SEGU-540613 format. One record per residue (C-alpha): x, y, z; residue number from 1; residue in three letters. Coordinates in steps of 0.02 Angstrom, whole numbers, plus 50000, padded with zeros to 5 digits. Each point is the difference from the previous one (the first is absolute). Layout:
! SEGU-540613
> u; v; w; vexdren; lolum
> X; Y; Z; NUM; ALA
...
! end
This chain:
! SEGU-540613
> u; v; w; vexdren; lolum
> 48497; 58335; 45600; 1; MET
> 49974; 50050; 49828; 2; GLU
> 50020; 49878; 49869; 3; ASN
> 50130; 50056; 49857; 4; LYS
> 49978; 49953; 49835; 5; VAL
> 50115; 49995; 49856; 6; SER
> 49932; 50018; 49810; 7; LYS
> 50073; 49992; 49835; 8; ALA
> 49924; 50007; 49831; 9; TYR
> 50052; 49938; 49825; 10; LEU
> 49912; 50090; 49865; 11; LYS
> 49973; 49958; 49824; 12; GLN
> 50088; 49821; 49990; 13; LEU
> 49967; 49930; 49832; 14; ARG
> 49956; 49834; 50072; 15; VAL
> 49793; 49950; 50001; 16; SER
> 49920; 50027; 50173; 17; PRO
> 49952; 49800; 49993; 18; ARG
> 50201; 49949; 49979; 19; LYS
> 50041; 50108; 50139; 20; VAL
> 49863; 49953; 50113; 21; GLY
> 50060; 49827; 49996; 22; ILE
> 50157; 50053; 50084; 23; VAL
> 49931; 50106; 50115; 24; LEU
> 49884; 49871; 50074; 25; ASP
> 50154; 49893; 50040; 26; GLU
> 50075; 50139; 50124; 27; ILE
> 49848; 50075; 50071; 28; ARG
> 50016; 49986; 50190; 29; GLY
> 50176; 49930; 50004; 30; LYS
> 50135; 50079; 50092; 31; ASP
> 50122; 50104; 49905; 32; ALA
> 50155; 49892; 49980; 33; ALA
> 49891; 49857; 49957; 34; VAL
> 49905; 50078; 49866; 35; ALA
> 50168; 50061; 49939; 36; MET
> 50066; 49817; 49987; 37; ALA
> 49840; 49944; 49919; 38; ILE
> 50007; 50146; 49870; 39; LEU
> 50192; 49953; 49964; 40; LYS
> 49938; 49805; 49964; 41; ASN
> 49835; 50040; 49898; 42; THR
> 50013; 49958; 49821; 43; ASN
> 49911; 50152; 49939; 44; LYS
> 50076; 50150; 49918; 45; LEU
> 49900; 50128; 50107; 46; VAL
> 50068; 49931; 50157; 47; ALA
> 50162; 50100; 49972; 48; THR
> 49899; 50169; 49989; 49; ASP
> 49895; 49964; 50155; 50; ILE
> 50164; 49944; 50086; 51; ALA
> 50076; 50182; 49963; 52; LYS
> 49827; 50064; 50071; 53; LEU
> 50018; 49909; 50157; 54; LEU
> 50184; 50046; 50025; 55; LYS
> 49948; 50180; 49981; 56; SER
> 49853; 49986; 50134; 57; ALA
> 50125; 49924; 50116; 58; MET
> 50114; 50146; 49971; 59; ALA
> 49867; 50119; 50027; 60; ASN
> 49943; 49907; 50165; 61; ALA
> 50177; 50005; 50054; 62; GLU
> 50057; 50190; 49953; 63; HIS
> 49824; 50088; 50008; 64; ASN
> 49921; 49914; 50150; 65; PHE
> 50148; 49920; 50103; 66; GLY
> 49914; 49845; 50003; 67; MET
> 50095; 49830; 50028; 68; ASP
> 50011; 49908; 49839; 69; VAL
> 50001; 49824; 50079; 70; GLU
> 49821; 50036; 50062; 71; LYS
> 49927; 50060; 49831; 72; LEU
> 49882; 49896; 49907; 73; TYR
> 49886; 50019; 49849; 74; VAL
> 49833; 50067; 50064; 75; ALA
> 49927; 50048; 49833; 76; GLU
> 50036; 49977; 49824; 77; CYS
> 49877; 50026; 49847; 78; TYR
> 50012; 50048; 49820; 79; VAL
> 49882; 50116; 49898; 80; THR
> 49991; 50025; 49808; 81; PRO
> 50112; 50137; 49932; 82; GLY
> 49945; 50100; 49852; 83; ILE
> 49968; 49924; 49844; 84; LEU
> 49984; 50162; 49873; 85; LYS
> 50178; 49997; 49941; 86; ASN
> 50036; 49805; 49979; 87; MET
> 49880; 49927; 49871; 88; LYS
> 50073; 49907; 49850; 89; ARG
> 49930; 49924; 49849; 90; VAL
> 50026; 49825; 49947; 91; GLN
> 49989; 49964; 49810; 92; PRO
> 49868; 49860; 49966; 93; ARG
> 49932; 49914; 49850; 94; ALA
> 49920; 50098; 49851; 95; GLN
> 50065; 50160; 50052; 96; GLY
> 49920; 50004; 50160; 97; ARG
> 50088; 50071; 50153; 98; ALA
> 49970; 49941; 50192; 99; PHE
> 50030; 50110; 50131; 100; ARG
> 50128; 49955; 50135; 101; ILE
> 49993; 50095; 50180; 102; ILE
> 50186; 50003; 50071; 103; LYS
> 49933; 50001; 50191; 104; ARG
> 50092; 50098; 50127; 105; THR
> 49987; 49983; 50206; 106; SER
> 50023; 50100; 50160; 107; HIS
> 50064; 49908; 50141; 108; VAL
> 49967; 50056; 50184; 109; ASN
> 50104; 49920; 50140; 110; LEU
> 49989; 50037; 50182; 111; THR
> 50115; 49932; 50131; 112; LEU
> 49952; 50006; 50195; 113; LYS
> 50098; 49952; 50150; 114; GLU
> 49949; 49854; 50112; 115; ARG
> 49983; 50027; 50191; 116; ASP
! end
């Protein structure tokens, strides 16, 4: 019996990868329903985006692979940095100087598997 895997990706999320990683650590290895409940009660702005991603992965599992939604769990979730070339800003400083601010982006990958 082959192990079916459902994946969902979120590209160019305008949040720092460090902040996203904190929320992903909370749901890694949990059942999909439990992970969704954790995300709905997490006091972080990025939790709503990750909840949408989890909901999308669950819909992919049910529609594309015919997996049972009740048996799904978060097998793998990680974040990688996005591109930086377009989001550099300048912060004015004293004596006419300018400091560079880098507005970071994230790519989030979420994988769901079915428990036996």
